[in-house]
GUPADREN-155032 format. One line per 3 residues: number of its first residue (from 1); for each residue x, y, z of N, C-alpha, C. Coordinates in Angstrom, 3 decimals. Layout:
% GUPADREN-155032
NUM	X Y Z X Y Z X Y Z; ... $
% end
This chain:
% GUPADREN-155032
1	31.432 -65.187 -28.515 32.327 -66.223 -28.047 33.602 -66.183 -28.889; 34.735 -66.269 -28.262 36.018 -66.258 -28.961 36.241 -67.551 -29.708; 36.918 -67.445 -30.830 37.291 -68.606 -31.633 38.802 -68.629 -31.788 $
4	39.333 -69.817 -31.929 40.769 -69.982 -32.148 41.023 -70.077 -33.646; 42.020 -69.326 -34.113 42.397 -69.333 -35.516 43.877 -69.670 -35.595; 44.223 -70.592 -36.477 45.628 -70.942 -36.675 46.173 -70.081 -37.796 $
7	47.335 -69.502 -37.553 47.945 -68.594 -38.517 49.391 -69.005 -38.731; 49.770 -69.221 -39.975 51.156 -69.580 -40.281 51.864 -68.346 -40.829; 52.911 -67.914 -40.133 53.680 -66.749 -40.575 55.164 -67.041 -40.436 $
10	55.972 -66.310 -41.172 57.425 -66.465 -41.104 57.946 -66.002 -39.750; 59.080 -66.558 -39.357 59.686 -66.225 -38.058 59.985 -64.731 -37.931; 60.496 -64.121 -39.016 60.841 -62.702 -38.925 59.606 -61.828 -38.726 $
13	58.493 -62.217 -39.328 57.251 -61.468 -39.124 56.747 -61.646 -37.699; 56.833 -62.854 -37.185 56.417 -63.104 -35.805 57.241 -62.252 -34.840; 58.530 -62.147 -35.085 59.383 -61.323 -34.215 58.950 -59.868 -34.259 $
16	58.606 -59.384 -35.446 58.129 -57.998 -35.559 56.836 -57.824 -34.768; 55.927 -58.797 -34.889 54.678 -58.736 -34.134 54.955 -58.724 -32.635; 55.878 -59.560 -32.194 56.213 -59.623 -30.767 56.754 -58.290 -30.276 $
19	57.631 -57.677 -31.073 58.210 -56.382 -30.683 57.122 -55.320 -30.530; 56.242 -55.248 -31.505 55.180 -54.235 -31.456 54.175 -54.535 -30.349; 53.876 -55.803 -30.143 52.964 -56.179 -29.060 53.551 -55.759 -27.716 $
22	54.838 -55.984 -27.548 55.503 -55.611 -26.291 55.467 -54.098 -26.091; 55.700 -53.334 -27.162 55.670 -51.869 -27.063 54.291 -51.365 -26.639; 53.248 -52.079 -27.046 51.883 -51.671 -26.716 51.332 -52.413 -25.504 $
25	52.206 -53.190 -24.846 51.811 -53.961 -23.661 50.597 -54.852 -23.962; 50.699 -55.583 -25.075 49.624 -56.481 -25.503 50.201 -57.867 -25.735; 49.335 -58.860 -25.746 49.759 -60.187 -26.181 49.895 -60.141 -27.704 $
28	50.614 -61.079 -28.267 50.766 -61.129 -29.721 49.392 -61.328 -30.363; 48.604 -62.194 -29.786 47.268 -62.450 -30.316 46.433 -61.174 -30.330; 46.440 -60.432 -29.231 45.672 -59.199 -29.154 46.222 -58.154 -30.108 $
31	47.544 -58.102 -30.256 48.148 -57.152 -31.193 47.677 -57.437 -32.612; 47.708 -58.721 -33.028 47.292 -59.093 -34.382 45.813 -58.762 -34.582; 44.989 -59.070 -33.588 43.563 -58.769 -33.687 43.328 -57.269 -33.818 $
34	43.971 -56.490 -32.969 43.786 -55.039 -32.979 44.291 -54.425 -34.276; 45.463 -54.848 -34.726 46.030 -54.309 -35.964 45.144 -54.656 -37.159; 44.619 -55.850 -37.172 43.750 -56.269 -38.267 42.450 -55.472 -38.261 $
37	41.877 -55.263 -37.089 40.647 -54.464 -36.999 40.893 -53.025 -37.451; 42.031 -52.456 -37.082 42.362 -51.095 -37.528 42.453 -51.039 -39.041; 43.086 -52.036 -39.633 43.214 -52.096 -41.088 41.841 -52.171 -41.739 $
40	40.990 -53.051 -41.248 39.656 -53.225 -41.826 38.857 -51.930 -41.701; 38.931 -51.275 -40.562 38.217 -50.013 -40.378 38.743 -48.947 -41.335; 40.059 -48.921 -41.550 40.647 -47.941 -42.463 40.166 -48.131 -43.891 $
43	40.024 -49.380 -44.330 39.615 -49.583 -45.715 38.103 -49.537 -45.891; 37.348 -49.719 -44.811 35.888 -49.690 -44.907 35.320 -48.283 -44.786; 35.955 -47.418 -44.074 35.419 -46.093 -43.793 36.158 -45.012 -44.565 $
46	35.437 -43.978 -44.921 36.059 -42.828 -45.579 36.683 -41.927 -44.517; 37.897 -41.458 -44.780 38.521 -40.529 -43.835 37.973 -39.116 -44.075; 38.424 -38.143 -43.292 37.900 -36.775 -43.387 38.082 -36.186 -44.775 $
49	39.253 -36.409 -45.379 39.548 -35.875 -46.703 38.581 -36.453 -47.730; 38.397 -37.774 -47.688 37.478 -38.424 -48.629 36.041 -37.948 -48.415; 35.631 -37.809 -47.150 34.267 -37.348 -46.853 34.047 -35.942 -47.383 $
52	35.039 -35.071 -47.231 34.919 -33.704 -47.749 34.771 -33.709 -49.257; 35.542 -34.574 -49.931 35.425 -34.670 -51.387 34.032 -35.137 -51.787; 33.506 -36.118 -51.066 32.165 -36.641 -51.365 31.114 -35.558 -51.136 $
55	31.171 -34.908 -49.981 30.152 -33.925 -49.619 30.209 -32.667 -50.477; 31.348 -32.391 -51.100 31.489 -31.204 -51.943 31.351 -31.528 -53.426; 30.810 -32.692 -53.746 30.615 -33.089 -55.132 29.114 -33.274 -55.374 $
58	28.441 -32.211 -55.846 26.986 -32.274 -56.008 26.530 -33.398 -56.943; 27.263 -33.648 -58.015 26.877 -34.701 -58.951 26.937 -36.072 -58.273; 27.995 -36.319 -57.515 28.123 -37.591 -56.805 27.013 -37.742 -55.766 $
61	26.714 -36.675 -55.030 25.649 -36.727 -54.029 24.303 -37.042 -54.684; 24.062 -36.448 -55.854 22.823 -36.717 -56.582 22.746 -38.190 -56.984; 23.865 -38.741 -57.469 23.895 -40.150 -57.868 23.719 -41.073 -56.661 $
64	24.334 -40.725 -55.548 24.192 -41.536 -54.335 22.753 -41.526 -53.838; 22.115 -40.351 -53.875 20.717 -40.261 -53.443 19.825 -41.084 -54.359; 20.049 -40.994 -55.680 19.259 -41.781 -56.622 19.458 -43.275 -56.365 $
67	20.703 -43.699 -56.154 20.981 -45.102 -55.877 20.311 -45.568 -54.600; 20.340 -44.729 -53.599 19.696 -45.054 -52.326 18.179 -45.174 -52.502; 17.598 -44.220 -53.236 16.154 -44.272 -53.500 15.797 -45.520 -54.303 $
70	16.606 -45.841 -55.315 16.353 -47.041 -56.120 16.404 -48.298 -55.247; 17.368 -48.366 -54.382 17.492 -49.532 -53.503 16.292 -49.628 -52.566; 15.890 -48.485 -52.027 14.763 -48.450 -51.096 13.480 -48.947 -51.768 $
73	13.329 -48.593 -53.049 12.116 -48.961 -53.781 12.316 -50.212 -54.648; 13.432 -50.893 -54.420 13.742 -52.160 -55.114 13.689 -52.027 -56.629; 14.277 -50.937 -57.108 14.365 -50.719 -58.549 15.769 -51.033 -59.033 $
76	15.872 -51.589 -60.212 17.170 -51.856 -60.810 17.770 -53.172 -60.364; 18.971 -53.413 -60.847 19.720 -54.635 -60.493 20.856 -54.236 -59.559; 21.047 -55.003 -58.540 22.102 -54.727 -57.583 23.096 -55.844 -57.598 $
79	24.352 -55.507 -57.788 25.421 -56.524 -57.848 26.438 -56.285 -56.761 $
% end
């Protein structure tokens, strides 16, 4: 179910949002939602370059596997 959120922004920022929303044929609300979701996905997920670095680092992979095993078996403290 959709929820209404009140957002206070400066007039110049709103104008920028309106311009970009119009370019993408979206409402301002949908533009803000979509842009925010893209941002969240970008910071939550590793991109290809980061994934390659992770997968090519044997020591890091070993530590990740140990951490995963510890979590699975409820060992250690998790913060």
